[in-house]
C-alpha positions as CSV (number, residue, x, y, z in Angstrom):
1,M,123.3,141.2,87.8
2,N,124.6,139.8,84.5
3,F,127.5,138.1,86.4
4,I,125.0,136.3,88.7
5,Q,123.0,135.0,85.7
6,Q,126.2,133.8,83.9
7,A,127.3,132.1,87.1
8,L,123.9,130.3,87.6
9,R,123.9,129.2,84.0
10,A,127.5,127.8,84.3
11,A,126.6,126.0,87.5
12,L,123.4,124.5,86.0
13,F,125.5,123.4,82.9
14,L,128.1,121.8,85.1
15,V,125.4,119.9,87.1
16,L,123.7,118.7,84.0
17,A,127.0,117.7,82.5
18,F,127.9,115.8,85.7
19,F,124.6,113.9,85.6
20,G,125.1,113.1,81.9
21,L,128.5,111.7,82.7
22,V,127.0,109.6,85.5
23,M,124.3,108.2,83.1
24,A,126.9,107.4,80.5
25,F,129.0,105.6,83.0
26,V,126.0,103.5,84.2
27,F,125.2,102.7,80.6
28,M,128.8,101.5,79.9
29,A,128.9,99.5,83.2
30,S,125.6,97.7,82.4
31,T,126.8,97.0,78.9
32,L,130.0,95.6,80.2
33,L,128.1,93.4,82.7
34,A,125.8,92.1,79.9
35,I,128.8,91.2,77.7
36,G,130.5,89.5,80.6
37,V,127.4,87.4,81.3
38,L,127.2,86.4,77.6
39,Y,130.9,85.5,77.6
40,I,130.5,83.3,80.7
41,V,127.5,81.6,79.3
42,A,129.3,80.9,76.0
43,R,132.3,79.5,77.8
44,I,130.1,77.2,79.9
45,K,128.2,75.9,76.8
46,G,131.6,75.5,75.0
47,R,130.7,77.8,72.1
48,P,133.0,80.5,70.8
49,F,132.1,84.1,71.9
50,G,132.3,86.8,69.3
51,V,130.4,88.6,66.6
52,K,131.3,86.1,63.9
53,A,130.1,83.2,66.0
54,Y,126.9,85.0,66.9
55,W,125.9,85.9,63.3
56,A,126.9,82.4,62.1
57,E,124.5,80.9,64.6
58,R,121.7,83.4,63.8
59,R,122.0,82.7,60.0
60,R,121.9,78.9,60.4
61,P,118.5,77.5,59.4
62,P,116.3,76.5,62.3
63,M,116.3,72.9,63.3
64,P,113.1,71.0,62.7
65,T,111.0,70.6,65.8
66,R,109.9,67.0,65.0
67,P,111.4,64.3,62.7
68,G,108.8,64.8,59.9
69,A,108.8,68.6,60.0
70,R,110.6,70.6,57.3
71,A,111.8,74.0,58.3
72,G,112.0,75.4,54.8
73,Q,108.4,74.9,53.9
74,P,105.8,77.6,54.3
75,A,103.2,77.1,57.0
76,R,100.4,76.5,54.6
77,E,102.2,73.5,53.0
78,R,103.0,71.8,56.3
79,D,100.7,69.4,58.0
80,V,98.2,71.4,60.1
81,T,96.5,69.8,63.1
82,D,93.3,71.3,64.5
83,I,92.8,71.4,68.2
84,E,89.8,70.1,69.9
85,M,88.1,72.4,72.5
86,R,86.8,70.9,75.7
87,E,85.7,72.3,79.0
88,I,87.8,71.9,82.1
89,P,85.6,70.8,85.0
């Protein structure tokens, strides 16, 4: 009786381990696919692909959206334009 329980536990453990390996493989494959897409997009746009280039781009201050806008100013000091509500017929 004890042998049957041990065999069932071992079989269950092997099945769970197999599914864990399959999930890890799927995760690694999807990560590889995502990195490949990022690499291709970077090559098409002519930018370098790598961690240094990514963080250098992220640390760069944002570009102003219009010529008079200053990115470094807080929102309360920038020009604020109210919107006018109207009904759409």
